[in-house]
N, C-alpha and C positions, 0 to 999 in steps of 0.2 A: 631490460625487456626486449630492446631491439636485437641484441646479440642472441638471446634465446630464440627469437623467432627465426633468425637466419640459420641457426643450427638445425632446427626442425622444419626446414623449408617445405616439406611435404605435408605439414599439418597446418590447417587454417588458423589465422589469428583468432577467429571467434572461438574455436575449440580450445586454444591455449588460454584465453580469457576465462572460459567456463571452468577449466581445470584449476586455474589460479583461484577463482571464486570459491571452489570446493575446498581447496587446501586452506585458504584463509578462514573459511567458516569452521573447518574441523580443528583449527589450531586454538580455538577457545578452550580455556581450562574447564574442568568439570564443574567448578563453582558458578560458571556463567551459563551452564546448560539450562535450556528451557524445556517445557513440555514437548514431547516428540512431534506433536502436530505443528506447534509454533516453529520448531526447528525445521521441519520439512517444508513448510510454506515459505519461510525465510530463505531456505536454500533454493527453491524454485524461483522465487522472485529475483534472487541474485543471478541465477543462470539466465533467465529471460532477459534481465536488465543488461547483461554483458553482450547481448546480440543486437542491442539497439544502435542504429546508426548515429554517429556523432556523439556517443556517450562521453560525458566528462563530469567530474565532481564539481559540486557547488561548495564554495568555502563556507564553513559554518562558524558562527561565533564560538569562541573557546568554551564558554559556559553552557553551550547547547550540544556539544559533541558527545561527550561522555559525562553524564550528570549523576552526581551522588548526593544523597540527602537522607533525612530521617523521617519516617512516617509512623507516629505512635510508638516511637522508641525502636523501630525496626529499620534495618538498612534498606535504602531505595536506590535503584540503579536504573538509568535510562541510556540506551545507546541509539544514536541517530546517524543515519546515512543519507546524504542528499546529493542527487545528481540531476543533470539535464541532458536532453538528447534531441535529435531532430523530431519536431512535433510535440515534445514534452517539455514544458517550461519548468516543472519541478517533479522530481520522483523522490518521494520521501518514504524511508523504511525506518520504523521505530520499534525497538524491542525493549521491554522493561520488566524489571522484577521489583515489586513493591512489598517489602517485608518477606517473611519466610514462605508464603504460599501463593501470593497473587502474581500472576504473570500476564503480560499484554503484548500482542503484536498489532501494530498499526501500519498500514501502507496505503498510499495514495499516489496515482499517476495523474498529475494535473496537465492536461494538454495545452499547447499554445492555442489561443482563440482563433488563430488563422487556419487551424486544421480541424476538419469536421470529424472528430473522434471523441468518444465518451470519456468520462472519468472512471478509471479503474480504482476500486477501493476495497480493502479487506481489513477486518478487525476481528481479533480473537481474544477472549478473556478466559484465563484458566485460574482456578483456585484449588489449592491442595490436590493438584494433579488431575482435576476434573475440568473439562471444558464446559463453562457456563453459557457462553454465547459465541457464535461465529457468524459473521455476515460478510458476503462478497457480492459485488455488483459492478456492472458497467453502466454508469449513471449518465443520462442524457445531458447535453449542454445546449439543448434547444427544446422545442415542443415535443420532440420524440427522438428516438435513436435513429442514426443513419440507416437507410434501408439495407445496405450490405451487412451491417452489424446485426440488425434484427434477423436477417436470413440465416446468418451463421449461428446465432444463439438458438434459433428454432431447430437447427440441425443437431444440436447437442441433446443427447438422451438424458433428461433431467432425472436424477435419482430420487427415490422416495426417502424422506426424512421423517421420522416418527414424532419429533418434537419441534414444530415450527413456531417461532416466537413472533409476537406482535411488534410491528414497527412503532417507533415513537411518533409523537404528534407531528414532529417536523419531518417525518420520513417520506414526504411527497417528493423529495429530491431523487429518490431511487426509482429504478425502472421496474417494469413488470417481471423482470427476470432476476430480481434480487433474491438471494437465499439468506435467510436470517433464521438460524436454527440453534438448538442445543443438541449436539450429536450424542446419540445413545450408543456409546461404546466405540471400540476401534474400527469396526466396519463402517460406521457412518462418518467417523473422522477421515478415513481413507477416501470415502466418496466426496467429502467436502474438499479435500486436497485435490482430487481429480477435477471437480468443478472449477475451483480457483485457477488451476493451471490451464484449463480450457479457456477461461475468460481472459487470462493473461495472453494465451496464444492468439486469440482472436484480435486483441488489441495490437500486439506486436506485428502480426501479419499485415493488419490494415495499414500500418505505417509504411510498408514497403512500396506501396503503389499510390498512395493518396497524394493529391496535389495541394499546395498551399494557396489560400485565398489572400487577396490584398488586405493589408492591415486595416484600411478604412471601409472595407466592404460591409454591406448591411449584415451579411451572414456572420462576419467576424465580430462585429459590435454585439449582435444578438447572443453569440456564444460567450463573449466576455460578460455580458450581463447575467446570463444564466449561471456562469461559473461563480460569479460574485454572490448570487443568491444561494448557491450550493454551500459556499464557505460560511456565509452568515447563518444559514440554518444549522450547519454543523456546530457553530459556536454556541448554539442554544443548549448543548449538552452540558448541563450544570455539574454533572458528576465528575467530568474530567477536570473542570476548573476547581472544584471543591477539593479533590485529591491533591492536585498540584499546589493549591494555596496552603493546605495543611502541611505539606512537606517543605515548602519554601515560604512564599508570601503571596498575597493577592496580586501585587504589581507584577512580580515575576511570572505568575501563572497567566495573567492577561497577555503579557508580552510573548510568552511561549506559544500560546494558542493563536494569537493574531499575526505573528510574524513567521512562525514555523509550521505549526499544525495546519491552519486554515488561513493562509495569507491570500487575500483577494488579488486577482490578476491586475 
């Protein structure tokens, strides 16, 4: 890697990392391809991720990195990517294929409680090449979003989506800017991709200038408590646990959810 950077000294390291991310993403064989919207959002996440200061991978347990199993006799595959960066305690990107038709993308950027930034999250479910649900948000880790984040969200021209879905009972963890939809065709899928990348851009840009609070500051403790509440509420999604328990077992499913998907800070 160092040699490559020296050879092309006129090109920024960030750009090189971006190009590498694209090459690695496009190197997957055709059997691993997901719905185009899931692929596009995964690509944007990887590109934005590569620009984060201090980005480094987090070592995954071997049985959590590339997971294979059976669900109702069909092949099940889950790929997990885990990183940390300045201001981000855990950046988790999960892509999954469950059987012949069900595909899932799940991503969360969990901030360090010492930083006053929201939780970025996006989830997409596709069945038989149709997007059934897509949700994206910058969720507060306090009583409300930071003022600068709110102002930037208000500057975004929010597109019209024809099929807005109802949030679950535990959905109070989301902000007023959450987008939870079933996109009606390619045009709305492209609009959801645009909104997702705008939310990512806002989060990444905010990290460039934000200052870190002391670990024991009241604001830090409050954000840690709110983030724990976020994780506990997300664990109430019984559908996730039920699918994983059927493919593996209940103990494995609980461990996966509590130590990887929604680990409390």
